[in-house]
N, C-alpha and C positions, 0 to 999 in steps of 0.2 A: 684469480683462478688457482686451484689447488696445485701445489708443487710436490716433488717426490717426498718431502718430509711427511706429509699427511699420510702417504701410502704405507708408511711404516709405523704409524702410531695408533691405528684403530684398535679399540677395545683395550688399550693399555693405559696405565696411569703414570708410572714413574719415568721421568726423563733423565737420561744420562747426560750430565752437564758437559763433560769433556767433549762428547761427540756432537752435542748441539753446537758448541763453539767451533767445532771443525767445519760446520756448515755444509756437510755433504749428506751421505746416507745416515740418517739418525737411527740409532739402536735404542730400543726400549726393553724393559724387563719382559720376560716371557710370561704369558698368563698362567695362572695356577692350573696345573693339569693333573693333579693327584698323583704324580710320580714322586713318591716319597723315599725312593732309594736310589743310591748311586749305582747299585748293581743292575745288571741286565736280567730281565725275567727269564730269557732263554739264552743259553750259550751253546753254540754249535748244535742247535736243535734240541738240546736237553733242558728240562726245567731246572731252574736254579732256585733252591729253597731259600738261599740267602736273600734273594730279592723280596720274597714274601715276608720274611722275618724283619728285614730292615725297613721295608715299605710300610708295614702295618704296625710295627712297634716303635720305629725310630731307631737310629743306629745304636744309641746307648742301651736302650731297653732290649734290643735284639741280642746284644752281647751278654747282658745280664741273664736273659732267659736261657742262653746256651749253657750257662753254668749250673742251672737247676737240675737236680737229679730227676730221672723219669718218674719216680713214684710221686714226687711233689707236683710235677706238672699234671699228671693224671688226676690227682686228687683235686686240684684246683679246677680242672675241666669238669669234673663231676659236680662240683659246687656251682659252677657257672652255668651249666646246662639249663636249669629251671628258669634262669633269667632270660635266656634266649627263647625258651618254649613258653610263649605268652599264655596260650590257652591250656597249658598244663596237661596236654594229652600224651606226653612223653614222645612226641614227634616234632622235630623242627622242620617246618615247611619252607618252601622258597620265599614266601612272603615274610615269615618271621625272620629268616636269615637276612633278607633284604633290609627289613626295618632295624634289625640289630646293627648291621654295618652302617646304615644311614645315620642312625642316632649318634654313633660315636665319630663318624666322619664330621658331622656338624659340630660336635664338641671340639674336635681337633681344629677345625677352621676358626671357630670362635676364639679359641685360645690364641691362635696366631694373630687374629685381629686385636685381641687384648694387648698383646705385646707391641703391635704396631701403634696402638693408641697411646701407649706410654711415650713413644717417640714423638708423636704428633701433638699430643695434648700438653702444650708447654705451660699453660696456666693451671694445670692439674685440677680441672673442674669435672673430670670424668666424661668429657665429650670433646669433639673436635669441631672447631669452627672453620669456615672457609679461609679466613685469614691465617689460621694456624697451618692449614694444609698448604695454602699457597706459599707461605714463607718457607716451608720445608721443601716443597717440590719445585717451586719457581722463584728462588731468591733473586733479588735485584741484580746480584753479581752475574747471574746467568746471561743477562742481556748485554753485558759489556762486550764490545767488539763484534757484535753480530751484524751481518749485512742486512739491509732493509727487507729483502725478500724472506730471509730466514726469520727475522724478527716478526714479520707479519704472520708467518706460519706458526711461530711459537705462540702468538696471541690467539690463533685459532685453536690450538691445543688447550690453552688455558680456558677459553670460552667453552670448549667441549666438556672439559672436566667440571666446570661450574654448572653446566646443565645437568650433568650426571649427579653432581653433589646435591643439587636441588631436587632431583627426581627421587633419590633414595631417602631424602629427608621427609619421611612420610608424615611426621607429626608437625612439620612446618615450624620448628623452633630455631631454624638457622644453624643447627648443630647436628652432628652425627653421633648417635649412640654407638655402642660396640656392635650391636646387631646391624645397624645401618651402615657402619663403616665396613663390615664384612661384605655386604652387597656391593659397596663402592669398589672395594679392592678386588673382590672375586665375583664379578658379574655372572660368571658361568655357573654359580651356585643357585641362580634363580631364573626360572623361565620368564618371569616378568622383566628382569633385566636383560635377558637374551633378546626378547622382542624389542625392547627399547633401543639396544645397540644396533640391531639390524635396521630399524627405522632411522636411527641417527646416521648410519652409513649411507642409506638411500638419500637422506636429506642433503648430505655433503656432496655426493657424486652424481645423483640422478637429476641432471639439470633440466631434462625435458619432461620429468615427472611421469614417466611411463611405468614406473614400478620396477625397473631393472637398470643395470649399469652396463653401458656399452664400452668397447675398447677406447673410443675417443673420449668418453666421459672419465674413464679410469686414468687416461694419460693427462687429461686436462690441457693446459697451455704448454705445449712442448717447445716453445720458442727459447726457453731458458736452459734447455737440456742439450747435451751433446748426443751424437748419433748412437754412441755405444750405450748410453743410459736409456735412450728410447728403445733400443733393441732389447735390452735386458728387461725393461718393464713390460714390453709387448710379449716377450717370451713367457714371463711369469703369468700374465693374463691368459694367454692361449694354452699353455702347457699345464699350469698348476691350478688356476682359479676357475676357469671356464670348463668345468668337468664334463658337461654334456656337449660341449663344442658347438653351441648355437650362436656364439658371438656376443653373448650377454651374461651377466651375473644375476641370477635370480636370488630370491631370499634365502633359499637353502644353501646356495653356493656362497652367498655373503656370510652366512653363519659359519660355514667351514673356514672362511677366510679370516673373519674377525675374532671368532671364538672357537678355535680348532678343538675338536673332541667333544663339543657339547651336543652334537647330534647323536652321540652314543652315551649310554648311562653307565658310568664306571662302576657304580654300586651293583647294578644288575649283572654286569660282566663278572664281577668278583664273587657275587653270590652264586652264580652258575658254576664258576670255577670251583668253589668250595663244596658245593653240593655234589658235583661230579666226582670230586676227589674223595669224598667221605661216604657216599651212599653205596655201600657194598652190596646190599640186597636189592638195589635198584627199585625201591618202592617209592621213590620221589621224596623221601624224608631222611633226616638225620636222627638216629637214636643215640643215646648217651654212650652205649658201648662202641658205636662207630666213631664217635668223637674221640673217645679215649684211645681206641685202637689206632687212630691216625694222629696221635698227639704230636708227633714230630712235625706234621704239616700244619696243624691247627694252632699249636702253641704260640707261634709267632705271627698269627694272622689277625685280621680285624674281627674274626669270629670270636676269638678269645679275649682280645684286648686291643684297643686302639689307643696308642699313646700310653697313658698311665691307667688304663681301664681297670686292670686287676688291682692295682695299688689303691684305687679310689673305691672299688666296690666290694672287695673281698676282705 
């Protein structure tokens, strides 16, 4: 029967060795949620420009952009506008803005996966095997001193990761390319992976196969837990996870649990934010003069550059 360990590992990949060895509530890395800044977006109810600049450029690039004179920023924005305006009608639509942000978000995520591949690809063949991944994330030393029930749960996590590994290996070559590794590390980037993880969660918890998870299924075998632990898990289920309070977790609630934030489109939210911020004449489009006029807001955003966008394209 599943124990508390599994309740804290769904949809996550990297295990923290020290806390696994502690044998209690296991912590895992947070899923990628597109928060690219240590700044808060709003402080005391006021919009914080530093959040947009740091989130959309990265901390180092945001600092560099702050040093550019306004005339240079404006000129670069004028040169960039036609690249956003795909149909060249001198108006940037919501869709064009969305696609522009999406394109460079994907590039950013791929770059991150490329860096991760360098760490995992120990034989330097340009791809990651299951053995390489397992040795990095589940080294033999991790199992030393673990109690039998914790070791059993660790095996369940390994088996889960292996199923995910095989699922994203779409060309069936037993290795993950950079693109496949991206989906493995960031399942929230793909609706296909989102569906897979929801189904995976149901397979793990839905013992009566009715397509949802009850409180008793969520708790599993409570015989190995103390009363405080059971109370905490019950409170999490009833107060946080079961949002419609019907006593079950349906697929939508499971998605919010295992992949928080994926029910909302961060690109759409950002595109709407940018359009609202720059569309002075309220015609539903951005013109080049509006982009230049609002250069302070746009210069550090995904609209102008995501990561090293201007350095790459201008």
